[in-house]
C-alpha positions as CSV (number, residue, x, y, z in Angstrom):
1,X,162.8,-19.4,16.7
2,X,162.2,-23.1,17.2
3,X,162.6,-23.4,21.0
4,X,161.4,-21.2,23.9
5,X,164.9,-20.4,25.1
6,X,166.4,-19.2,21.8
7,X,167.1,-15.6,21.1
8,X,167.1,-13.9,17.7
9,X,169.8,-11.3,18.5
10,X,172.4,-13.7,19.9
11,X,175.2,-11.5,18.3
12,X,174.3,-8.8,20.9
13,X,175.4,-11.1,23.8
14,X,178.8,-12.2,25.0
15,X,179.1,-15.7,26.3
16,X,178.9,-17.4,28.7
17,X,175.8,-15.8,30.1
18,X,172.8,-16.4,32.2
19,X,169.3,-15.8,30.8
20,X,166.0,-15.0,32.6
21,X,162.6,-15.3,30.9
22,X,160.1,-13.0,32.8
23,X,157.0,-14.5,31.2
24,X,157.9,-17.9,32.5
25,X,158.9,-16.5,35.9
26,X,155.5,-14.8,36.2
27,X,153.7,-18.1,35.3
28,X,155.7,-19.9,38.0
29,X,154.7,-17.2,40.6
30,X,151.1,-17.8,39.6
31,X,151.5,-21.6,40.0
32,X,153.2,-21.1,43.4
33,X,150.3,-19.0,44.6
34,X,147.7,-21.4,43.3
35,X,149.3,-24.3,45.2
36,X,149.5,-22.2,48.4
37,X,145.9,-21.1,48.0
38,X,146.8,-17.4,48.5
39,X,149.8,-15.1,48.4
40,X,149.5,-14.5,52.1
41,X,150.6,-18.1,52.9
42,X,153.8,-17.8,51.0
43,X,157.3,-16.8,52.3
44,X,159.4,-17.6,49.2
45,X,163.2,-17.9,49.6
46,X,165.3,-15.3,47.8
47,X,168.5,-17.4,47.5
48,X,167.7,-18.7,44.1
49,X,167.5,-15.5,42.1
50,X,169.0,-12.7,44.3
51,X,167.5,-10.2,42.0
52,X,165.4,-7.0,42.8
53,X,163.2,-7.3,39.7
54,X,162.0,-10.8,40.6
55,X,161.3,-9.6,44.2
56,X,159.2,-6.8,42.7
57,X,157.3,-9.3,40.5
58,X,156.3,-11.2,43.6
59,X,155.3,-8.0,45.5
60,X,153.1,-7.1,42.6
61,X,151.3,-10.4,43.0
62,X,150.6,-9.7,46.7
63,X,153.5,-11.6,48.3
64,X,154.8,-9.6,51.3
65,X,156.8,-12.1,53.4
66,X,160.1,-13.5,52.3
67,X,162.9,-15.8,53.4
68,X,166.6,-15.4,52.7
69,X,170.0,-16.8,53.8
70,X,172.4,-13.8,53.8
71,X,172.6,-10.3,55.0
72,X,173.0,-9.1,51.4
73,X,169.7,-10.8,50.5
74,X,168.0,-9.3,53.5
75,X,169.2,-5.8,52.6
76,X,168.0,-6.3,49.0
77,X,164.6,-7.4,50.2
78,X,164.2,-4.4,52.5
79,X,165.3,-2.0,49.8
80,X,162.7,-3.6,47.5
81,X,159.9,-3.0,49.9
82,X,159.5,-6.5,51.5
83,X,157.3,-6.1,54.7
84,X,158.6,-9.2,56.5
85,X,162.0,-10.9,56.2
86,X,163.1,-14.1,57.9
87,X,166.9,-14.8,57.6
88,X,166.8,-18.6,57.6
89,X,170.3,-18.9,58.9
90,X,171.9,-18.5,62.3
91,X,173.5,-15.1,62.8
92,X,176.5,-15.2,65.1
93,X,179.3,-12.8,66.2
94,X,179.4,-9.5,64.2
95,X,176.6,-10.7,61.9
96,X,174.2,-10.1,64.8
97,X,175.3,-6.5,65.1
98,X,175.0,-6.0,61.3
99,X,171.5,-7.4,61.4
100,X,170.5,-5.0,64.2
101,X,171.8,-2.2,62.0
102,X,169.6,-3.3,59.2
103,X,166.5,-3.3,61.5
104,X,167.4,0.3,62.4
105,X,168.0,1.3,58.7
106,X,164.7,-0.2,57.5
107,X,162.2,0.4,60.4
108,X,159.2,-0.3,58.0
109,X,160.3,-3.9,57.6
110,X,160.0,-6.7,60.2
111,X,163.2,-8.8,60.5
112,X,163.6,-12.2,62.2
113,X,166.4,-14.8,62.4
114,X,166.7,-18.5,63.2
115,X,168.1,-19.9,66.5
116,X,168.6,-23.6,67.2
117,X,171.0,-23.6,70.2
118,X,171.2,-22.0,73.7
119,X,174.5,-20.4,72.9
120,X,173.0,-18.4,70.1
121,X,170.3,-17.3,72.5
122,X,172.9,-16.2,75.0
123,X,174.8,-14.2,72.3
124,X,171.6,-12.5,71.2
125,X,170.8,-11.7,74.8
126,X,174.0,-9.6,75.0
127,X,172.3,-7.0,72.8
128,X,169.8,-4.5,74.0
129,X,167.5,-5.0,70.9
130,X,164.7,-7.6,71.3
131,X,165.4,-9.5,68.1
132,X,162.6,-11.6,66.7
133,X,163.4,-15.3,66.3
134,X,162.1,-18.5,64.9
135,X,163.3,-21.8,66.4
136,X,164.7,-24.0,63.7
137,X,163.5,-27.6,63.9
138,X,165.6,-30.4,62.4
139,X,163.2,-32.8,60.7
140,X,165.9,-34.9,58.9
141,X,168.2,-32.4,57.1
142,X,170.8,-32.7,60.0
143,X,172.3,-29.4,59.0
144,X,171.0,-26.8,61.4
145,X,168.0,-27.1,63.7
146,X,167.1,-28.8,67.0
147,X,165.1,-32.0,67.3
148,X,161.3,-31.6,67.9
149,X,161.6,-33.7,71.0
150,X,164.0,-31.3,72.7
151,X,162.8,-28.0,71.2
152,X,160.5,-27.2,74.2
153,X,163.6,-26.6,76.4
154,X,165.1,-24.2,73.9
155,X,161.8,-22.4,73.7
156,X,161.9,-21.8,77.4
157,X,165.4,-20.3,77.1
158,X,164.1,-18.0,74.4
159,X,161.1,-17.0,76.6
160,X,163.5,-16.2,79.5
161,X,165.7,-14.0,77.2
162,X,165.1,-10.6,75.7
163,X,164.3,-12.2,72.3
164,X,160.8,-12.1,70.8
165,X,159.6,-15.5,69.7
166,X,157.8,-15.4,66.3
167,X,157.4,-19.1,65.4
168,X,158.9,-22.4,64.2
169,X,160.9,-23.1,61.1
170,X,160.7,-26.5,59.4
171,X,162.9,-27.1,56.4
172,X,163.0,-30.6,54.8
173,X,165.3,-29.9,51.9
174,X,166.7,-33.5,52.1
175,X,163.5,-34.9,50.5
176,X,164.3,-36.2,47.1
177,X,161.7,-39.0,46.6
178,X,160.5,-38.9,43.0
179,X,157.3,-40.7,43.9
180,X,154.9,-38.2,45.4
181,X,153.3,-40.6,47.8
182,X,156.6,-41.7,49.2
183,X,157.7,-38.1,49.4
184,X,154.5,-37.2,51.3
185,X,155.0,-40.1,53.7
186,X,158.6,-39.0,54.6
187,X,157.6,-35.4,54.9
188,X,154.8,-36.2,57.3
189,X,157.0,-38.5,59.3
190,X,159.4,-35.7,59.8
191,X,156.9,-33.5,61.5
192,X,155.6,-36.2,63.9
193,X,155.6,-34.6,67.3
194,X,155.0,-31.1,66.0
195,X,151.5,-30.9,67.4
196,X,152.7,-32.1,70.7
197,X,155.4,-29.5,70.7
198,X,152.8,-26.8,69.9
199,X,150.7,-27.9,72.8
200,X,153.6,-28.2,75.2
201,X,154.7,-24.6,74.4
202,X,151.2,-23.2,73.9
203,X,152.3,-21.9,70.6
204,X,149.5,-23.2,68.4
205,X,148.7,-19.8,67.0
206,X,152.2,-18.7,66.1
207,X,153.8,-18.9,62.6
208,X,155.1,-22.2,61.3
209,X,157.2,-21.8,58.2
210,X,157.5,-25.1,56.3
211,X,159.0,-26.7,53.3
212,X,161.1,-26.1,50.3
213,X,160.4,-26.2,46.6
214,X,159.8,-30.0,46.5
215,X,157.8,-30.3,49.7
216,X,155.8,-27.1,50.0
217,X,152.7,-28.6,48.2
218,X,152.6,-31.3,51.0
219,X,152.7,-28.6,53.7
220,X,150.1,-26.6,51.8
221,X,147.5,-29.2,53.0
222,X,147.9,-27.9,56.5
223,X,146.2,-24.4,56.7
224,X,148.2,-23.2,59.7
225,X,151.5,-23.5,57.9
226,X,153.4,-20.8,55.9
227,X,155.2,-22.1,52.8
228,X,158.7,-21.2,51.7
229,X,159.6,-22.5,48.2
230,X,162.4,-20.8,46.3
231,X,163.6,-22.7,43.2
232,X,160.0,-22.7,42.0
233,X,160.6,-19.3,40.4
234,X,163.4,-20.3,38.0
235,X,163.3,-24.1,38.3
236,X,166.2,-26.2,37.0
237,X,167.1,-29.5,35.3
238,X,167.6,-31.3,38.7
239,X,164.1,-30.5,39.8
240,X,162.5,-31.2,36.4
241,X,162.6,-34.9,37.5
242,X,159.7,-34.1,39.9
243,X,157.0,-34.4,37.2
244,X,154.2,-33.9,39.7
245,X,155.2,-30.3,40.2
246,X,153.9,-27.9,37.6
247,X,156.8,-25.5,37.3
248,X,158.7,-24.8,34.1
249,X,162.3,-23.7,33.6
250,X,162.6,-19.9,33.4
251,X,166.3,-19.6,33.2
252,X,169.1,-21.1,31.1
253,X,172.7,-20.8,30.2
254,X,174.0,-19.3,27.0
255,X,177.4,-20.6,25.7
256,X,179.3,-20.9,22.5
257,X,181.5,-23.4,20.7
258,X,185.0,-22.0,21.0
259,X,187.1,-24.9,19.7
260,X,187.0,-28.4,18.2
261,X,190.0,-30.0,19.8
262,X,189.6,-33.4,18.2
263,X,187.3,-35.7,16.3
264,X,184.0,-35.9,18.2
265,X,184.9,-33.1,20.7
266,X,183.6,-29.6,21.2
267,X,184.9,-27.0,23.6
268,X,182.4,-24.6,25.1
269,X,183.1,-21.4,27.1
270,X,181.1,-22.8,30.0
271,X,183.6,-23.4,32.7
272,X,183.3,-23.8,36.5
273,X,183.0,-20.1,36.8
274,X,179.8,-20.0,34.8
275,X,177.9,-23.1,36.0
276,X,177.7,-24.5,39.5
277,X,179.6,-27.8,39.6
278,X,178.9,-29.2,43.1
279,X,176.9,-32.1,41.9
280,X,178.5,-35.5,41.1
281,X,176.8,-35.7,37.8
282,X,176.8,-33.3,34.8
283,X,176.2,-29.7,36.0
284,X,174.3,-28.8,32.9
285,X,172.0,-30.5,30.3
286,X,172.7,-29.2,26.8
287,X,169.2,-29.7,25.4
288,X,170.4,-29.4,21.7
289,X,173.1,-32.0,22.2
290,X,171.5,-34.7,24.3
291,X,174.3,-37.2,23.9
292,X,176.9,-34.7,25.3
293,X,179.4,-36.3,27.6
294,X,181.7,-33.9,29.6
295,X,185.3,-35.1,29.2
296,X,187.1,-32.1,30.7
297,X,185.7,-29.2,32.8
298,X,187.9,-26.4,34.1
299,X,187.7,-22.8,35.0
300,X,186.8,-21.4,31.6
301,X,186.3,-24.5,29.4
302,X,183.9,-27.4,29.1
303,X,184.9,-30.1,26.6
304,X,182.2,-32.4,25.5
305,X,182.2,-35.6,23.4
306,X,179.2,-35.9,21.0
307,X,178.4,-37.8,17.9
308,X,176.9,-34.5,16.6
309,X,180.3,-32.7,16.7
310,X,180.5,-32.3,12.9
311,X,177.1,-30.5,12.9
312,X,178.5,-27.7,15.1
313,X,180.7,-24.9,14.0
314,X,183.0,-22.7,16.0
315,X,181.0,-19.7,17.2
316,X,177.7,-21.5,17.3
317,X,175.4,-20.8,20.3
318,X,174.5,-23.6,22.6
319,X,171.8,-23.4,25.4
320,X,171.9,-25.4,28.6
321,X,169.7,-26.1,31.6
322,X,171.7,-26.0,34.8
323,X,171.3,-28.9,37.2
324,X,171.3,-26.6,40.2
325,X,170.2,-23.0,39.4
326,X,170.7,-21.4,42.8
327,X,174.5,-21.5,43.0
328,X,174.7,-21.0,39.2
329,X,172.9,-17.6,39.5
330,X,175.4,-16.6,42.2
331,X,178.3,-16.9,39.7
332,X,176.9,-14.2,37.4
333,X,176.8,-10.5,38.0
334,X,173.8,-10.0,35.6
335,X,171.2,-12.0,33.8
336,X,170.1,-11.2,30.3
337,X,166.4,-10.7,30.1
338,X,164.6,-12.4,27.2
339,X,161.2,-11.1,25.9
340,X,159.6,-12.5,22.7
341,X,162.8,-14.4,21.8
342,X,164.9,-11.2,22.1
343,X,167.5,-10.1,24.6
344,X,165.9,-6.9,25.8
345,X,167.8,-5.8,28.9
346,X,169.9,-7.0,31.9
347,X,169.0,-7.5,35.5
348,X,171.6,-7.3,38.2
349,X,172.1,-10.3,40.5
350,X,172.3,-7.7,43.2
351,X,172.6,-9.9,46.3
352,X,175.4,-12.2,45.0
353,X,177.9,-10.1,46.9
354,X,178.7,-10.6,50.5
355,X,178.6,-8.0,53.3
356,X,181.9,-7.9,55.2
357,X,181.3,-5.0,57.6
């Protein structure tokens, strides 16, 4: 095998497929812990992999706290033995009731959820259970969260409710500066006022959960902050641009040439249903066909133009790095597990489903 992602028993695998490489995942966990300084400082996000086996790999390395975005992910974490779970997403309506049921179903696990608005606090206050909450701070993402300058008022509302305040949540997923010094400057500017907020609310000793995969090394410089990367475990082609970060790709896509519709064209079985296509650019980098240009992409097909078309035969296997691994994983029910260049087993993407009741 010439490249790390190639498998020798490709005839045993139908395409398209998602592949995981446990040795590389394990190495990424080690790098994540090294940057954090200890496993205790980490609260990794589960959204990227949604897979029990990868949760268990982290538990084996001493990571006990996790973050997630859905009830299905929270349930998988609890089933896997996670001690402390933060659902980093506002739970409203019947989702609040379902989360309370999870806390009763898994009493050995601590659960918490985000709030960023007084209406959420009022809704939680209608329940008899004293749910633990983190207040979500908007430091530039402008998606959820409350501004640091007005968060003290919401904190007082939480204190007057039956909720249990656990800490502050700071997510700066909007940071995309390639230059590490520029990225650091923007990340630090986003948390201006945080120290004042902690003093105003007398919460200097509570948990502060900070950062994503790109920014968590910056927050690691502050010893009072927990760190919540996620994509670090699998990495992807989009994040490979950040060359200051030491992580390596530990997942890829497996596809085949299914047709040669015209001169210079190849059709692969890598449609929208197999690779996340929310980006404006190409959703996958075909590392063996670097000049590939996508000319047509539909549900089950990807047509590419390449000067190398004559070098490829129908049935040939092609490997690709997804631009965004997180939503790509959610398109697959299972991932093939590759050990020593061989497909050895399959891991279920257990939390890709949604809980409806």
